[in-house]
N, CA, C and O atoms as CSV, one atom per row, in Angstrom:
chain,resi,resn,atom,element,x,y,z
A,1,UNK,N,N,1.011,-0.799,0.197
A,1,UNK,CA,C,0.012,-0.071,0.056
A,1,UNK,C,C,1.325,1.295,-0.057
A,1,UNK,O,O,1.619,2.176,-0.864
A,2,UNK,N,N,1.668,0.954,0.859
A,2,UNK,CA,C,2.858,2.826,1.345
A,2,UNK,C,C,3.876,2.080,0.283
A,2,UNK,O,O,4.240,0.907,0.364
A,3,UNK,N,N,4.237,3.004,-0.702
A,3,UNK,CA,C,5.287,2.849,-1.463
A,3,UNK,C,C,6.541,4.023,-0.879
A,3,UNK,O,O,7.737,3.763,-0.741
A,4,UNK,N,N,6.102,4.882,-0.697
A,4,UNK,CA,C,6.832,5.976,-0.058
A,4,UNK,C,C,6.549,6.784,0.692
A,4,UNK,O,O,5.397,7.217,0.695
A,5,UNK,N,N,7.528,7.273,1.604
A,5,UNK,CA,C,7.441,8.036,2.899
A,5,UNK,C,C,8.393,9.302,3.022
A,5,UNK,O,O,9.580,8.979,2.989
A,6,UNK,N,N,8.162,10.648,3.155
A,6,UNK,CA,C,8.679,11.913,3.194
A,6,UNK,C,C,8.900,12.375,4.456
A,6,UNK,O,O,8.686,11.671,5.442
A,7,UNK,N,N,9.139,13.032,4.492
A,7,UNK,CA,C,9.376,14.366,5.876
A,7,UNK,C,C,10.005,15.373,5.171
A,7,UNK,O,O,11.140,15.047,4.821
A,8,UNK,N,N,9.457,17.159,4.639
A,8,UNK,CA,C,9.639,18.211,3.948
A,8,UNK,C,C,10.117,18.904,4.989
A,8,UNK,O,O,9.520,18.725,6.051
A,9,UNK,N,N,11.369,19.927,4.989
A,9,UNK,CA,C,11.142,20.948,5.851
A,9,UNK,C,C,10.534,21.994,5.288
A,9,UNK,O,O,10.466,22.076,4.061
A,10,UNK,N,N,9.911,23.110,6.259
A,10,UNK,CA,C,9.476,23.981,5.597
A,10,UNK,C,C,9.850,24.987,4.720
A,10,UNK,O,O,9.281,26.026,4.386
A,11,UNK,N,N,11.311,24.303,4.288
A,11,UNK,CA,C,12.119,25.375,2.872
A,11,UNK,C,C,12.219,24.277,2.247
A,11,UNK,O,O,13.320,23.762,2.047
A,12,UNK,N,N,10.676,23.546,1.688
A,12,UNK,CA,C,11.294,22.025,0.696
A,12,UNK,C,C,12.226,21.062,0.756
A,12,UNK,O,O,12.197,20.155,-0.076
A,13,UNK,N,N,13.049,21.097,1.593
A,13,UNK,CA,C,14.105,20.427,1.855
A,13,UNK,C,C,13.922,19.226,2.301
A,13,UNK,O,O,13.351,19.091,3.383
A,14,UNK,N,N,14.428,17.926,1.458
A,14,UNK,CA,C,14.110,16.877,2.610
A,14,UNK,C,C,14.564,16.657,3.629
A,14,UNK,O,O,15.739,17.020,3.691
A,15,UNK,N,N,14.087,16.097,4.744
A,15,UNK,CA,C,14.524,15.885,5.622
A,15,UNK,C,C,14.160,14.124,6.193
A,15,UNK,O,O,14.176,13.617,7.315
A,16,UNK,N,N,13.990,13.819,5.439
A,16,UNK,CA,C,13.267,11.781,5.505
A,16,UNK,C,C,12.970,11.784,3.946
A,16,UNK,O,O,12.371,12.688,3.365
A,17,UNK,N,N,13.473,10.648,3.365
A,17,UNK,CA,C,12.756,10.221,2.415
A,17,UNK,C,C,12.957,8.807,1.878
A,17,UNK,O,O,13.713,8.656,0.918
A,18,UNK,N,N,12.435,7.923,2.339
A,18,UNK,CA,C,12.338,6.068,1.945
A,18,UNK,C,C,11.282,6.193,1.301
A,18,UNK,O,O,10.265,6.886,1.329
A,19,UNK,N,N,11.867,5.116,0.516
A,19,UNK,CA,C,10.975,3.849,-0.560
A,19,UNK,C,C,10.741,2.917,-0.202
A,19,UNK,O,O,11.460,2.345,0.617
A,20,UNK,N,N,9.532,2.356,-0.727
A,20,UNK,CA,C,9.514,0.769,-0.039
A,20,UNK,C,C,9.258,-0.052,-1.119
A,20,UNK,O,O,8.065,-0.092,-1.421
A,21,UNK,N,N,9.943,-0.667,-1.743
A,21,UNK,CA,C,9.942,-1.646,-3.058
A,21,UNK,C,C,11.201,-1.419,-3.752
A,21,UNK,O,O,12.247,-1.033,-3.229
A,22,UNK,N,N,10.987,-1.717,-5.085
A,22,UNK,CA,C,12.271,-1.571,-5.439
A,22,UNK,C,C,13.272,-0.558,-6.252
A,22,UNK,O,O,12.798,0.325,-6.966
A,23,UNK,N,N,14.630,-0.733,-6.104
A,23,UNK,CA,C,15.226,0.311,-6.487
A,23,UNK,C,C,14.635,1.112,-7.767
A,23,UNK,O,O,14.519,2.334,-7.862
A,24,UNK,N,N,14.235,-0.025,-8.883
A,24,UNK,CA,C,14.180,0.713,-10.322
A,24,UNK,C,C,13.032,1.730,-9.633
A,24,UNK,O,O,13.113,2.863,-10.106
A,25,UNK,N,N,12.183,1.603,-8.814
A,25,UNK,CA,C,10.871,2.852,-8.558
A,25,UNK,C,C,11.488,4.143,-8.239
A,25,UNK,O,O,11.015,5.180,-8.702
A,26,UNK,N,N,12.944,4.141,-7.156
A,26,UNK,CA,C,13.194,4.759,-6.354
A,26,UNK,C,C,13.142,5.996,-6.437
A,26,UNK,O,O,12.762,6.732,-5.527
A,27,UNK,N,N,13.658,6.486,-7.949
A,27,UNK,CA,C,13.714,7.750,-9.105
A,27,UNK,C,C,12.388,8.687,-8.920
A,27,UNK,O,O,12.179,9.822,-8.493
A,28,UNK,N,N,11.626,7.658,-9.444
A,28,UNK,CA,C,10.264,7.760,-9.719
A,28,UNK,C,C,9.314,8.101,-8.281
A,28,UNK,O,O,8.738,9.161,-8.034
A,29,UNK,N,N,9.337,7.366,-7.782
A,29,UNK,CA,C,8.898,8.143,-6.183
A,29,UNK,C,C,9.405,9.233,-5.719
A,29,UNK,O,O,8.636,10.089,-5.282
A,30,UNK,N,N,10.879,9.457,-5.709
A,30,UNK,CA,C,10.875,10.349,-5.517
A,30,UNK,C,C,10.936,11.913,-6.119
A,30,UNK,O,O,10.592,12.932,-5.520
A,31,UNK,N,N,11.368,11.827,-7.211
A,31,UNK,CA,C,10.306,12.771,-8.008
A,31,UNK,C,C,8.861,13.042,-7.839
A,31,UNK,O,O,8.241,14.086,-8.037
A,32,UNK,N,N,8.530,12.094,-7.507
A,32,UNK,CA,C,6.535,11.769,-7.625
A,32,UNK,C,C,6.623,12.730,-5.883
A,32,UNK,O,O,5.642,13.445,-5.678
A,33,UNK,N,N,7.198,12.724,-5.292
A,33,UNK,CA,C,7.264,13.597,-3.890
A,33,UNK,C,C,7.641,14.950,-3.796
A,33,UNK,O,O,7.178,15.768,-3.000
A,34,UNK,N,N,8.599,15.166,-4.741
A,34,UNK,CA,C,9.195,16.359,-4.973
A,34,UNK,C,C,8.187,17.375,-6.059
A,34,UNK,O,O,8.229,18.592,-5.874
A,35,UNK,N,N,7.695,17.063,-6.680
A,35,UNK,CA,C,6.314,17.235,-7.546
A,35,UNK,C,C,5.268,17.517,-7.134
A,35,UNK,O,O,4.654,18.449,-7.653
A,36,UNK,N,N,4.659,16.697,-5.920
A,36,UNK,CA,C,3.750,17.269,-4.915
A,36,UNK,C,C,3.788,18.829,-4.480
A,36,UNK,O,O,2.896,19.677,-4.490
A,37,UNK,N,N,5.051,18.889,-4.121
A,37,UNK,CA,C,5.058,20.530,-2.591
A,37,UNK,C,C,4.268,21.161,-3.541
A,37,UNK,O,O,3.253,21.695,-3.093
A,38,UNK,N,N,4.466,21.241,-4.746
A,38,UNK,CA,C,3.497,22.660,-4.658
A,38,UNK,C,C,2.663,22.986,-4.663
A,38,UNK,O,O,2.383,24.183,-4.614
A,39,UNK,N,N,1.364,21.458,-4.766
A,39,UNK,CA,C,0.105,21.091,-4.322
A,39,UNK,C,C,0.631,21.757,-2.739
A,39,UNK,O,O,0.413,22.911,-2.369
A,40,UNK,N,N,1.220,20.903,-2.111
A,40,UNK,CA,C,0.711,21.619,-0.585
A,40,UNK,C,C,1.613,23.205,-0.748
A,40,UNK,O,O,1.420,23.820,0.301
A,41,UNK,N,N,1.988,23.549,-1.148
A,41,UNK,CA,C,2.110,25.052,-0.569
A,41,UNK,C,C,0.551,25.644,-1.064
A,41,UNK,O,O,-0.095,26.512,-0.476
A,42,UNK,N,N,0.118,24.847,-2.426
A,42,UNK,CA,C,-0.863,25.722,-3.305
A,42,UNK,C,C,-1.987,25.446,-1.696
A,42,UNK,O,O,-2.053,26.381,-0.898
A,43,UNK,N,N,-2.912,23.891,-1.350
A,43,UNK,CA,C,-3.374,23.738,-0.403
A,43,UNK,C,C,-3.047,24.588,1.047
A,43,UNK,O,O,-3.944,24.782,1.867
A,44,UNK,N,N,-2.125,24.905,1.183
A,44,UNK,CA,C,-1.724,25.082,3.046
A,44,UNK,C,C,-1.910,26.863,2.415
A,44,UNK,O,O,-2.537,27.551,3.221
A,45,UNK,N,N,-1.466,27.610,1.164
A,45,UNK,CA,C,-1.903,29.070,1.123
A,45,UNK,C,C,-3.623,29.108,1.088
A,45,UNK,O,O,-4.211,30.158,1.345
A,46,UNK,N,N,-4.364,27.846,0.742
A,46,UNK,CA,C,-5.777,28.752,0.350
A,46,UNK,C,C,-6.344,27.813,1.478
A,46,UNK,O,O,-7.530,28.134,1.544
A,47,UNK,N,N,-6.119,26.855,2.365
A,47,UNK,CA,C,-6.392,26.673,4.024
A,47,UNK,C,C,-6.336,27.786,4.502
A,47,UNK,O,O,-7.404,28.388,4.620
A,48,UNK,N,N,-4.886,28.546,5.010
A,48,UNK,CA,C,-5.160,29.871,5.752
A,48,UNK,C,C,-6.124,30.577,5.085
A,48,UNK,O,O,-7.171,30.729,5.715
A,49,UNK,N,N,-6.063,31.086,3.906
A,49,UNK,CA,C,-6.895,32.408,3.465
A,49,UNK,C,C,-8.368,32.113,3.727
A,49,UNK,O,O,-9.030,33.151,3.728
A,50,UNK,N,N,-9.278,30.699,4.011
A,50,UNK,CA,C,-10.265,30.050,4.063
A,50,UNK,C,C,-10.809,30.084,5.266
A,50,UNK,O,O,-11.954,29.680,5.468
A,51,UNK,N,N,-10.023,30.581,6.210
A,51,UNK,CA,C,-10.376,29.997,7.810
A,51,UNK,C,C,-10.637,31.476,8.495
A,51,UNK,O,O,-10.240,32.600,8.190
A,52,UNK,N,N,-11.296,31.087,9.323
A,52,UNK,CA,C,-11.511,32.877,10.036
A,52,UNK,C,C,-10.697,32.778,11.099
A,52,UNK,O,O,-10.035,31.832,11.526
A,53,UNK,N,N,-10.829,33.838,11.451
A,53,UNK,CA,C,-9.529,33.985,13.204
A,53,UNK,C,C,-10.104,33.449,13.881
A,53,UNK,O,O,-11.290,33.654,14.140
A,54,UNK,N,N,-9.154,32.337,14.495
A,54,UNK,CA,C,-8.766,31.678,15.997
A,54,UNK,C,C,-9.208,30.195,14.998
A,54,UNK,O,O,-9.233,29.261,15.801
A,55,UNK,N,N,-9.492,29.765,13.823
A,55,UNK,CA,C,-9.784,28.894,13.736
A,55,UNK,C,C,-8.553,28.185,13.168
A,55,UNK,O,O,-7.668,28.754,12.529
A,56,UNK,N,N,-8.592,26.810,13.484
A,56,UNK,CA,C,-7.509,25.775,13.102
A,56,UNK,C,C,-7.489,25.256,11.749
A,56,UNK,O,O,-8.313,24.407,11.408
A,57,UNK,N,N,-6.784,25.613,11.108
A,57,UNK,CA,C,-6.780,24.791,9.365
A,57,UNK,C,C,-5.967,23.483,9.932
A,57,UNK,O,O,-4.976,23.174,10.594
A,58,UNK,N,N,-7.394,22.771,9.005
A,58,UNK,CA,C,-7.016,20.819,8.555
A,58,UNK,C,C,-5.750,20.619,8.053
A,58,UNK,O,O,-5.379,20.964,6.931
A,59,UNK,N,N,-4.881,19.887,9.151
A,59,UNK,CA,C,-3.059,19.632,8.775
A,59,UNK,C,C,-3.477,18.634,7.279
A,59,UNK,O,O,-3.387,18.902,6.081
A,60,UNK,N,N,-3.792,17.827,7.762
A,60,UNK,CA,C,-4.096,16.814,6.045
A,60,UNK,C,C,-5.123,17.481,4.933
A,60,UNK,O,O,-6.309,17.730,4.714
A,61,UNK,N,N,-3.927,17.572,4.451
A,61,UNK,CA,C,-4.129,18.237,2.744
A,61,UNK,C,C,-5.158,17.053,2.084
A,61,UNK,O,O,-6.074,17.345,1.316
A,62,UNK,N,N,-4.974,16.235,2.340
A,62,UNK,CA,C,-5.944,14.821,1.297
A,62,UNK,C,C,-4.947,14.749,-0.018
A,62,UNK,O,O,-3.805,15.201,-0.092
A,63,UNK,N,N,-5.486,14.252,-0.742
A,63,UNK,CA,C,-4.971,13.835,-2.278
A,63,UNK,C,C,-4.255,15.151,-2.896
A,63,UNK,O,O,-5.037,16.005,-3.313
A,64,UNK,N,N,-3.008,15.399,-3.000
A,64,UNK,CA,C,-1.902,15.854,-3.786
A,64,UNK,C,C,-1.763,16.046,-5.320
A,64,UNK,O,O,-1.860,17.133,-5.891
A,65,UNK,N,N,-1.432,14.396,-6.139
A,65,UNK,CA,C,-1.515,14.400,-6.970
A,65,UNK,C,C,-1.464,12.736,-7.576
A,65,UNK,O,O,-1.087,11.939,-6.717
A,66,UNK,N,N,-1.664,12.368,-8.400
A,66,UNK,CA,C,-1.825,10.769,-8.896
A,66,UNK,C,C,-1.299,10.402,-10.371
A,66,UNK,O,O,-1.755,10.801,-11.443
A,67,UNK,N,N,-0.370,9.657,-10.173
A,67,UNK,CA,C,-0.334,9.516,-11.427
A,67,UNK,C,C,-0.120,7.894,-11.892
A,67,UNK,O,O,0.404,7.180,-11.037
A,68,UNK,N,N,-0.470,7.293,-13.121
A,68,UNK,CA,C,-0.750,5.951,-13.161
A,68,UNK,C,C,-1.731,4.976,-12.005
A,68,UNK,O,O,-2.901,5.353,-11.949
A,69,UNK,N,N,-1.392,3.856,-11.152
A,69,UNK,CA,C,-1.959,3.764,-10.251
A,69,UNK,C,C,-1.164,4.428,-8.793
A,69,UNK,O,O,-1.236,3.700,-7.802
A,70,UNK,N,N,-0.537,5.555,-8.658
A,70,UNK,CA,C,0.380,5.599,-8.064
A,70,UNK,C,C,-0.924,7.268,-7.335
A,70,UNK,O,O,-1.603,8.060,-7.988
A,71,UNK,N,N,-0.696,7.114,-5.608
A,71,UNK,CA,C,-1.735,8.438,-5.423
A,71,UNK,C,C,-0.336,8.843,-4.337
A,71,UNK,O,O,0.233,7.997,-3.647
A,72,UNK,N,N,0.040,10.323,-4.381
A,72,UNK,CA,C,0.283,11.235,-3.264
A,72,UNK,C,C,-0.339,11.937,-2.360
A,72,UNK,O,O,-0.969,12.925,-2.737
A,73,UNK,N,N,-0.301,11.563,-0.862
A,73,UNK,CA,C,-1.703,12.405,0.051
A,73,UNK,C,C,-0.452,13.418,0.927
A,73,UNK,O,O,0.773,13.294,0.958
A,74,UNK,N,N,-1.159,14.198,1.434
A,74,UNK,CA,C,-0.246,15.287,2.067
A,74,UNK,C,C,-0.980,15.281,3.720
A,74,UNK,O,O,-1.973,14.917,4.349
A,75,UNK,N,N,0.217,15.913,3.832
A,75,UNK,CA,C,-0.250,16.430,5.783
A,75,UNK,C,C,0.642,17.712,6.199
A,75,UNK,O,O,1.779,17.413,5.837
A,76,UNK,N,N,0.663,18.614,6.611
A,76,UNK,CA,C,0.904,19.417,6.760
A,76,UNK,C,C,1.131,20.205,8.724
A,76,UNK,O,O,0.139,20.800,9.144
A,77,UNK,N,N,2.408,20.122,9.708
A,77,UNK,CA,C,2.362,20.202,10.886
A,77,UNK,C,C,1.865,21.649,11.141
A,77,UNK,O,O,1.306,22.310,10.266
A,78,UNK,N,N,2.114,22.115,12.446
A,78,UNK,CA,C,1.871,23.654,12.448
A,78,UNK,C,C,3.456,24.388,12.346
A,78,UNK,O,O,3.591,25.555,11.978
A,79,UNK,N,N,4.127,23.876,12.571
A,79,UNK,CA,C,5.577,24.773,12.047
A,79,UNK,C,C,6.184,24.356,10.339
A,79,UNK,O,O,7.288,24.517,9.818
A,80,UNK,N,N,4.603,23.636,9.708
A,80,UNK,CA,C,4.814,24.002,8.415
A,80,UNK,C,C,5.999,22.627,7.922
A,80,UNK,O,O,6.516,22.520,6.811
A,81,UNK,N,N,6.095,22.183,8.486
A,81,UNK,CA,C,6.981,20.394,8.469
A,81,UNK,C,C,5.473,19.750,7.300
A,81,UNK,O,O,4.248,19.735,7.420
A,82,UNK,N,N,6.390,19.336,6.310
A,82,UNK,CA,C,5.898,18.519,5.436
A,82,UNK,C,C,5.475,17.176,5.387
A,82,UNK,O,O,6.451,16.489,5.085
A,83,UNK,N,N,4.177,16.291,5.592
A,83,UNK,CA,C,4.439,14.887,5.877
A,83,UNK,C,C,3.831,14.288,4.536
A,83,UNK,O,O,2.655,14.562,4.296
A,84,UNK,N,N,4.619,13.400,3.543
A,84,UNK,CA,C,3.666,12.462,2.006
A,84,UNK,C,C,4.200,11.644,2.087
A,84,UNK,O,O,5.371,11.266,2.054
A,85,UNK,N,N,2.894,11.165,2.256
A,85,UNK,CA,C,2.914,9.277,1.737
A,85,UNK,C,C,2.368,9.428,-0.101
A,85,UNK,O,O,1.638,10.182,-0.744
A,86,UNK,N,N,3.415,7.961,-0.439
A,86,UNK,CA,C,2.997,7.625,-1.905
A,86,UNK,C,C,1.986,6.495,-1.655
A,86,UNK,O,O,2.705,5.622,-1.169
A,87,UNK,N,N,0.928,6.078,-1.697
A,87,UNK,CA,C,0.193,4.619,-1.965
A,87,UNK,C,C,-0.301,4.308,-3.332
A,87,UNK,O,O,-0.812,5.072,-4.151
A,88,UNK,N,N,0.014,2.721,-3.437
A,88,UNK,CA,C,-0.383,2.042,-4.803
A,88,UNK,C,C,-1.798,1.435,-4.241
A,88,UNK,O,O,-1.842,0.270,-4.636
A,89,UNK,N,N,-2.640,1.656,-3.697
A,89,UNK,CA,C,-4.043,1.181,-3.381
A,89,UNK,C,C,-5.064,2.037,-4.102
A,89,UNK,O,O,-5.338,3.065,-3.483
A,90,UNK,N,N,-5.805,1.844,-5.456
A,90,UNK,CA,C,-6.961,2.737,-5.528
A,90,UNK,C,C,-7.614,3.186,-4.805
A,90,UNK,O,O,-7.882,4.387,-4.783
A,91,UNK,N,N,-8.023,2.378,-4.057
A,91,UNK,CA,C,-9.165,2.262,-3.325
A,91,UNK,C,C,-9.059,3.267,-1.962
A,91,UNK,O,O,-10.074,3.687,-1.407
A,92,UNK,N,N,-8.134,3.486,-1.651
A,92,UNK,CA,C,-7.591,4.149,0.112
A,92,UNK,C,C,-8.825,5.475,0.000
A,92,UNK,O,O,-9.324,6.173,-0.882
A,93,UNK,N,N,-8.954,5.244,1.897
A,93,UNK,CA,C,-9.859,6.368,1.682
A,93,UNK,C,C,-9.280,7.166,2.979
A,93,UNK,O,O,-8.655,6.757,3.958
A,94,UNK,N,N,-9.814,8.702,2.534
A,94,UNK,CA,C,-9.172,9.348,3.329
A,94,UNK,C,C,-9.131,9.440,5.005
A,94,UNK,O,O,-8.150,9.972,5.523
A,95,UNK,N,N,-10.012,9.010,5.687
A,95,UNK,CA,C,-10.058,8.821,6.649
A,95,UNK,C,C,-8.861,7.561,7.163
A,95,UNK,O,O,-8.294,7.610,8.255
A,96,UNK,N,N,-8.666,6.613,6.273
A,96,UNK,CA,C,-7.484,5.659,6.794
A,96,UNK,C,C,-6.220,6.337,6.794
A,96,UNK,O,O,-5.307,6.046,7.567
A,97,UNK,N,N,-6.144,7.576,5.608
A,97,UNK,CA,C,-4.555,7.866,5.566
A,97,UNK,C,C,-4.876,9.317,6.391
A,97,UNK,O,O,-3.994,10.125,6.101
A,98,UNK,N,N,-5.346,9.588,6.834
A,98,UNK,CA,C,-5.671,10.347,8.249
A,98,UNK,C,C,-5.079,10.193,9.415
A,98,UNK,O,O,-4.244,10.804,10.081
A,99,UNK,N,N,-5.833,9.041,9.525
A,99,UNK,CA,C,-6.151,8.223,10.842
A,99,UNK,C,C,-4.895,7.370,11.455
A,99,UNK,O,O,-4.403,7.434,12.582
A,100,UNK,N,N,-4.497,6.443,10.191
A,100,UNK,CA,C,-3.570,5.830,10.064
A,100,UNK,C,C,-2.382,5.805,10.021
A,100,UNK,O,O,-1.598,5.092,10.647
A,101,UNK,N,N,-2.149,6.803,9.070
A,101,UNK,CA,C,-1.114,7.049,8.398
A,101,UNK,C,C,-0.556,8.149,9.203
A,101,UNK,O,O,0.149,8.043,10.206
A,102,UNK,N,N,-0.957,9.180,8.643
A,102,UNK,CA,C,-0.138,10.313,8.913
A,102,UNK,C,C,-0.152,11.332,10.318
A,102,UNK,O,O,0.623,12.254,10.571
A,103,UNK,N,N,-1.373,10.798,11.174
A,103,UNK,CA,C,-1.076,10.835,12.611
A,103,UNK,C,C,-0.247,9.824,13.457
A,103,UNK,O,O,-0.092,10.042,14.658
A,104,UNK,N,N,0.310,8.685,12.842
A,104,UNK,CA,C,1.746,8.019,13.004
A,104,UNK,C,C,2.824,8.493,12.920
A,104,UNK,O,O,3.568,8.711,13.876
A,105,UNK,N,N,3.145,8.799,11.338
A,105,UNK,CA,C,4.089,9.789,11.231
A,105,UNK,C,C,4.266,10.968,12.042
A,105,UNK,O,O,5.316,11.274,12.606
A,106,UNK,N,N,3.240,11.578,12.069
A,106,UNK,CA,C,3.264,12.843,13.075
A,106,UNK,C,C,4.082,12.642,14.445
A,106,UNK,O,O,5.090,13.102,14.981
A,107,UNK,N,N,3.158,11.769,14.688
A,107,UNK,CA,C,4.136,11.369,16.431
A,107,UNK,C,C,5.431,10.973,15.929
A,107,UNK,O,O,6.364,11.709,16.247
A,108,UNK,N,N,5.689,9.956,15.206
A,108,UNK,CA,C,6.762,9.558,15.009
A,108,UNK,C,C,7.840,10.505,14.448
A,108,UNK,O,O,9.008,10.121,14.399
A,109,UNK,N,N,7.497,11.677,14.042
A,109,UNK,CA,C,8.343,12.542,13.802
A,109,UNK,C,C,8.226,13.884,14.548
A,109,UNK,O,O,8.364,14.767,13.702
A,110,UNK,N,N,8.125,14.158,15.176
A,110,UNK,CA,C,7.616,15.129,16.888
A,110,UNK,C,C,8.795,14.023,18.246
A,110,UNK,O,O,9.617,14.446,19.059
A,111,UNK,N,N,8.372,12.631,17.958
A,111,UNK,CA,C,8.906,12.394,18.566
A,111,UNK,C,C,10.489,12.172,18.689
A,111,UNK,O,O,11.105,11.813,19.693
A,112,UNK,N,N,11.103,12.541,17.144
A,112,UNK,CA,C,12.277,12.396,16.391
A,112,UNK,C,C,12.890,13.925,16.422
A,112,UNK,O,O,14.050,14.320,16.303
A,113,UNK,N,N,11.726,14.587,16.615
A,113,UNK,CA,C,12.279,16.307,16.546
A,113,UNK,C,C,12.659,16.791,17.997
A,113,UNK,O,O,13.291,17.787,18.349
A,114,UNK,N,N,11.972,15.589,18.868
A,114,UNK,CA,C,11.807,16.335,20.009
A,114,UNK,C,C,13.953,15.952,20.849
A,114,UNK,O,O,14.582,16.611,21.677
A,115,UNK,N,N,14.235,15.031,20.305
A,115,UNK,CA,C,15.126,14.218,21.173
A,115,UNK,C,C,16.669,15.937,21.420
A,115,UNK,O,O,17.156,16.852,20.756
A,116,UNK,N,N,16.717,15.567,22.270
A,116,UNK,CA,C,18.060,17.218,22.145
A,116,UNK,C,C,19.248,17.361,21.591
A,116,UNK,O,O,20.064,18.269,21.748
A,117,UNK,N,N,19.312,16.210,20.794
A,117,UNK,CA,C,20.679,16.128,20.102
A,117,UNK,C,C,20.210,16.050,18.391
A,117,UNK,O,O,21.019,15.908,17.474
A,118,UNK,N,N,18.550,16.194,18.209
A,118,UNK,CA,C,18.726,16.798,16.736
A,118,UNK,C,C,18.584,18.297,16.386
A,118,UNK,O,O,18.047,19.092,17.158
A,119,UNK,N,N,19.084,18.638,15.205
A,119,UNK,CA,C,19.479,19.767,15.266
A,119,UNK,C,C,18.364,20.015,14.226
A,119,UNK,O,O,18.326,19.242,13.269
A,120,UNK,N,N,17.183,21.300,14.329
A,120,UNK,CA,C,16.402,21.161,13.444
A,120,UNK,C,C,16.753,21.579,12.301
A,120,UNK,O,O,17.665,22.396,12.171
A,121,UNK,N,N,16.090,21.086,11.309
A,121,UNK,CA,C,16.344,21.154,10.012
A,121,UNK,C,C,17.075,20.347,9.153
A,121,UNK,O,O,16.928,20.192,7.941
A,122,UNK,N,N,17.983,19.786,10.011
A,122,UNK,CA,C,18.998,18.903,9.415
A,122,UNK,C,C,17.576,17.466,9.377
A,122,UNK,O,O,16.477,17.312,9.909
A,123,UNK,N,N,18.634,16.525,8.227
A,123,UNK,CA,C,17.976,14.823,7.476
A,123,UNK,C,C,17.718,14.584,8.860
A,123,UNK,O,O,18.366,15.199,9.707
A,124,UNK,N,N,16.739,13.661,9.218
A,124,UNK,CA,C,16.625,12.869,9.810
A,124,UNK,C,C,17.199,11.660,9.706
A,124,UNK,O,O,16.826,10.896,8.815
A,125,UNK,N,N,18.224,11.287,10.627
A,125,UNK,CA,C,18.707,10.179,10.023
A,125,UNK,C,C,19.035,9.341,11.802
A,125,UNK,O,O,20.063,8.975,12.372
A,126,UNK,N,N,17.887,9.331,12.091
A,126,UNK,CA,C,17.836,8.577,13.370
A,126,UNK,C,C,16.986,7.404,13.024
A,126,UNK,O,O,15.805,7.534,12.699
A,127,UNK,N,N,17.679,6.107,13.108
A,127,UNK,CA,C,17.313,4.633,12.900
A,127,UNK,C,C,15.970,4.444,13.907
A,127,UNK,O,O,15.038,3.762,13.481
A,128,UNK,N,N,15.898,4.952,15.021
A,128,UNK,CA,C,14.392,4.831,15.553
A,128,UNK,C,C,13.362,5.717,14.899
A,128,UNK,O,O,12.221,5.651,15.356
A,129,UNK,N,N,13.570,6.441,14.012
A,129,UNK,CA,C,12.351,7.159,13.197
A,129,UNK,C,C,12.180,6.788,12.093
A,129,UNK,O,O,11.093,6.962,11.544
A,130,UNK,N,N,13.555,5.977,11.277
A,130,UNK,CA,C,13.328,5.316,10.011
A,130,UNK,C,C,12.801,3.900,10.722
A,130,UNK,O,O,12.614,3.044,9.858
A,131,UNK,N,N,12.643,3.644,11.465
A,131,UNK,CA,C,12.204,2.426,12.152
A,131,UNK,C,C,10.696,2.443,12.104
A,131,UNK,O,O,10.004,1.708,11.399
A,132,UNK,N,N,10.236,3.448,13.010
A,132,UNK,CA,C,9.025,4.097,13.086
A,132,UNK,C,C,8.422,3.623,11.569
A,132,UNK,O,O,7.887,2.608,11.124
A,133,UNK,N,N,8.873,5.123,10.965
A,133,UNK,CA,C,7.620,4.931,9.460
A,133,UNK,C,C,8.069,3.676,8.848
A,133,UNK,O,O,7.162,3.378,8.071
A,134,UNK,N,N,8.799,2.965,8.797
A,134,UNK,CA,C,9.264,1.245,8.155
A,134,UNK,C,C,7.709,0.435,8.888
A,134,UNK,O,O,6.629,0.210,8.341
A,135,UNK,N,N,7.941,0.295,9.596
A,135,UNK,CA,C,6.485,0.041,10.709
A,135,UNK,C,C,5.427,0.011,10.567
A,135,UNK,O,O,4.636,-0.929,10.477
A,136,UNK,N,N,5.228,1.886,10.510
A,136,UNK,CA,C,3.460,2.544,9.704
A,136,UNK,C,C,3.840,1.907,8.660
A,136,UNK,O,O,2.953,1.104,8.372
A,137,UNK,N,N,5.006,1.826,7.686
A,137,UNK,CA,C,3.819,1.564,6.276
A,137,UNK,C,C,3.812,-0.077,5.852
A,137,UNK,O,O,3.177,-0.670,4.980
A,138,UNK,N,N,5.131,-0.708,7.192
A,138,UNK,CA,C,4.364,-1.947,6.952
A,138,UNK,C,C,3.474,-2.914,7.516
A,138,UNK,O,O,3.287,-4.130,7.525
A,139,UNK,N,N,2.991,-1.820,7.999
A,139,UNK,CA,C,1.480,-2.435,8.749
A,139,UNK,C,C,0.275,-2.011,8.519
A,139,UNK,O,O,-0.796,-2.117,9.116
A,140,UNK,N,N,0.682,-1.422,7.380
A,140,UNK,CA,C,-0.721,-0.701,6.146
A,140,UNK,C,C,-0.494,-1.526,4.814
A,140,UNK,O,O,-1.294,-1.511,3.879
A,141,UNK,N,N,0.812,-2.324,4.834
A,141,UNK,CA,C,0.852,-3.269,3.341
A,141,UNK,C,C,1.931,-2.980,2.300
A,141,UNK,O,O,1.945,-3.191,1.087
A,142,UNK,N,N,2.983,-2.346,3.261
A,142,UNK,CA,C,4.238,-2.061,2.181
A,142,UNK,C,C,4.447,-3.584,1.966
A,142,UNK,O,O,3.771,-4.532,2.365
A,143,UNK,N,N,5.456,-3.548,1.298
A,143,UNK,CA,C,6.072,-4.971,0.556
A,143,UNK,C,C,7.342,-4.996,1.091
A,143,UNK,O,O,8.121,-5.900,0.789
């Protein structure tokens, strides 16, 4: 189901990118993640403009793009860190993406970023974070 997961910094530099599958798809999936960042920026800007004062915009951005059988979904934290997941399931549900994938990815990111030795904006090289993301992907059907 999940074929790639990424964490992107507010300045659009990749903090973490992992693909779950063959090496031949790695470049394609990486390109899809980076191409989806324009859609993230558009949705974030539209979401912020559309909220009333005091309202909190929804962090889940939904479907960002699709190509062939792959769909790219996004989530943005309150610090503008972007979480991106690429899935190959044609009937994936938004609620499933929101609850099972992005909330768990966000919790794993917060745990990794809370490490006092982690320098904000640096790539996430934590084996524990990588294991958490791989567990999330595997539990939801990654190969």
